C-alpha positions in Angstrom: -20.9 31.0 -68.3 -18.5 30.5 -70.9 -21.0 30.9 -73.8 -22.4 34.3 -72.0 -18.8 35.8 -71.9 -17.3 34.7 -74.8 -15.3 31.7 -73.8 -13.4 30.2 -70.7 -10.2 32.0 -71.8 -11.7 35.2 -71.1 -12.9 34.4 -67.5 -10.4 35.4 -64.8 -9.0 32.3 -62.9 -9.7 33.3 -59.5 -13.7 33.5 -60.3 -15.5 30.8 -58.1 -17.9 30.1 -55.4 -17.0 31.1 -51.9 -18.2 29.7 -48.4 -21.1 32.2 -47.8 -24.7 32.0 -48.0 -27.6 34.6 -48.4 -30.4 33.6 -46.7 -34.0 35.4 -46.8 -36.2 34.5 -43.5 -38.7 37.3 -44.6 -40.2 39.3 -41.9 -43.3 39.3 -39.4 -44.3 42.6 -41.4 -44.6 41.2 -44.7 -45.9 38.1 -43.6 -49.3 39.6 -42.4 -49.5 41.2 -45.7 -52.5 39.5 -47.7 -51.6 41.3 -50.9 -48.2 41.2 -52.7 -46.7 44.8 -52.8 -46.4 46.4 -56.4 -42.8 46.1 -57.5 -42.6 50.3 -57.5 -43.5 50.1 -53.9 -40.4 47.9 -52.9 -37.6 49.3 -51.2 -34.6 47.5 -51.7 -34.0 47.8 -55.7 -30.3 47.5 -56.3 -27.7 46.2 -58.8 -25.1 43.9 -57.6 -21.7 44.9 -57.3 -20.9 47.2 -54.5 -17.0 46.3 -54.2 -15.7 48.5 -57.1 -16.1 51.6 -59.3 -18.5 50.7 -62.0 -18.1 51.4 -65.9 -19.6 50.4 -68.9 -16.7 47.7 -69.2 -15.8 46.8 -65.9 -14.4 43.3 -65.6 -14.9 42.7 -62.2 -18.2 41.5 -62.4 -18.6 40.2 -65.6 -21.6 37.9 -65.0 -23.3 37.4 -61.7 -24.2 33.7 -61.0 -27.0 32.9 -58.6 -27.1 29.1 -57.4 -30.0 28.4 -55.5 -30.3 25.8 -52.8 -33.9 25.7 -51.7 -37.3 25.7 -53.4 -39.0 28.7 -54.1 -42.8 28.5 -53.7 -45.2 31.8 -55.2 -44.6 34.4 -52.8 -41.9 32.7 -51.1 -38.7 34.9 -51.5 -37.8 34.9 -55.2 -35.9 37.7 -56.4 -37.7 40.8 -58.3 -35.9 41.4 -61.6 -36.6 44.7 -63.9 -35.6 43.8 -67.3 -35.8 47.5 -68.7 -33.4 48.5 -65.8 -30.4 46.7 -67.9 -30.8 49.1 -70.9 -31.3 52.0 -68.4 -28.0 51.3 -66.5 -25.9 50.7 -69.8 -27.3 54.1 -71.2 -26.3 55.8 -68.0 -22.9 54.2 -68.1 -22.1 54.8 -71.5 -22.4 58.7 -70.8 -20.3 58.4 -67.3 -16.9 57.4 -68.3 -15.6 58.6 -65.3 -17.4 55.6 -63.2 -20.2 55.6 -60.7 -19.8 54.8 -57.2 -22.0 52.4 -55.6 -23.7 53.6 -52.1 -25.4 51.6 -49.3 -28.2 54.2 -50.2 -29.4 52.2 -53.1 -27.7 54.9 -54.9 -25.0 55.4 -57.9 -23.1 58.7 -57.4 -20.3 59.9 -60.1 -16.9 58.9 -58.7 -15.6 62.6 -58.8 -18.8 63.7 -57.0 -17.6 67.1 -54.9 -20.7 66.9 -52.7 -20.3 65.5 -49.2 -23.6 64.4 -48.9 -24.5 62.2 -52.2 -28.1 62.7 -52.1 -27.3 66.4 -52.8 -25.5 65.8 -56.1 -27.8 66.5 -58.8 -26.3 63.5 -61.0 -27.0 61.1 -58.3 -28.9 58.0 -59.6 -31.8 56.7 -57.3 -32.7 53.1 -58.0 -36.0 53.8 -56.0 -36.8 56.9 -58.0 -36.0 55.4 -61.6 -37.7 52.0 -60.8 -41.2 54.1 -61.0 -40.4 54.2 -64.8 -40.3 50.6 -65.3 -43.4 48.9 -66.2 -41.9 45.2 -66.8 -41.1 42.8 -64.2 -40.5 39.1 -63.3 -40.5 36.6 -60.5 -42.9 38.8 -58.4 -42.7 36.8 -55.3 -41.6 38.4 -51.8 -40.7 36.6 -48.8 -44.3 36.5 -47.4 -44.3 32.7 -46.3 -41.2 32.9 -44.3 -39.9 29.9 -45.8 -36.0 29.9 -45.7 -34.5 30.9 -48.9 -30.9 30.3 -49.4 -28.6 31.2 -52.5 -25.2 32.4 -52.9 -24.1 35.1 -55.4 -20.7 34.7 -56.9 -19.6 37.4 -59.3 -17.6 36.0 -62.4 -14.4 38.3 -63.2 -13.0 38.8 -66.3 -9.0 38.9 -67.3 -9.6 42.1 -69.5 -12.7 44.7 -69.3 -15.5 44.2 -72.0 -14.5 45.2 -75.5 -17.4 46.9 -77.3 -15.4 48.0 -80.3 -14.2 44.7 -82.2 -13.1 44.6 -85.5 -14.8 41.2 -86.0 -18.3 41.1 -84.9 -18.1 37.5 -84.5 -15.7 38.0 -81.2 -18.7 39.8 -79.2 -19.9 38.0 -76.3 -23.3 37.7 -75.8 -23.0 39.9 -72.8 -21.3 42.7 -75.3 -24.1 41.8 -77.7 -26.9 42.7 -75.4 -24.8 45.8 -73.9 -24.5 47.1 -77.3 -28.0 46.7 -78.0 -29.3 49.2 -75.3 -27.7 52.3 -77.1 -28.6 50.6 -80.7 -25.3 50.5 -82.0 -23.0 48.2 -83.6 -19.8 49.2 -82.1 -19.0 51.5 -79.3 -15.9 53.0 -78.9 -16.2 53.7 -75.1 -13.1 54.6 -73.1 -13.1 55.0 -69.3 -11.1 58.7 -68.0 -10.6 57.6 -64.7 -8.6 54.6 -63.1 -10.6 51.4 -61.9 -10.5 51.0 -58.3 -11.6 48.5 -55.6 -14.3 50.0 -52.8 -14.8 48.4 -49.5 -18.6 48.3 -49.2 -20.4 49.1 -46.2 -21.7 45.6 -45.7 -18.0 44.2 -45.4 -17.5 46.3 -42.4 -20.7 45.1 -41.0 -19.7 41.2 -41.6 -16.5 41.9 -40.0 -18.0 43.7 -37.1 -20.6 40.6 -36.4 -17.5 38.1 -37.1 -15.4 39.8 -34.3 -18.4 39.9 -32.4 -19.0 36.3 -32.5 -15.1 35.4 -32.0 -15.6 37.3 -28.8 -18.8 35.2 -27.6 -17.1 32.0 -28.3 -14.0 32.9 -26.5 -16.0 34.1 -23.4 -17.9 30.9 -23.6 -14.8 28.7 -23.3 -13.6 30.8 -20.4 -16.7 30.4 -18.6 -16.6 26.5 -19.3 -12.9 26.2 -18.1 -13.6 28.3 -15.0 -16.8 26.1 -13.7 -14.8 23.0 -14.4 -13.9 21.1 -11.0 
């Protein structure tokens, strides 16, 4: 992580793993399929990081780390990755200094979009639409075997935003170099034109609701046991 991000001194102190896991159990529908779906036909393409307005230099998620806690066999739940998508998103963010707002509908919309329905905005970016333009994919293994797959995906934050306009090119991190490679430049004077801000994702609301329901069930269970004691 330190090599990719330019050194330990650039990484925020609060970066680290939490106590949550992402578990994939597959589905009966997918398990019944004898042939793997083509990547173009998958319906969950996305970019991670739904808790902040996204800019090219966003420090909130300088790197996404994915520790894997279970073996993954072919067709056993590995993540599909589209390397071409990196350059596509970099070029998109380069021309969007006002930032892009992540949505649970697998889209990115301008942070200042005037449309009540994001899909009505002509500037909306749909991952499911844009993936059709891509031809290179890796780890083509969907969860067809119903073997539990457990990972976690903590973001590594930076103390300061990425800097794509360094006087000394030796100061660029590997992530910054990869980003500059997409537009094919050595330096990029990229400046955002709106404020950085956090977003409360829809998944957090759902998770909080599930937690409250679980607490309620536990409390009701304790009450029933107490009432049945002699």
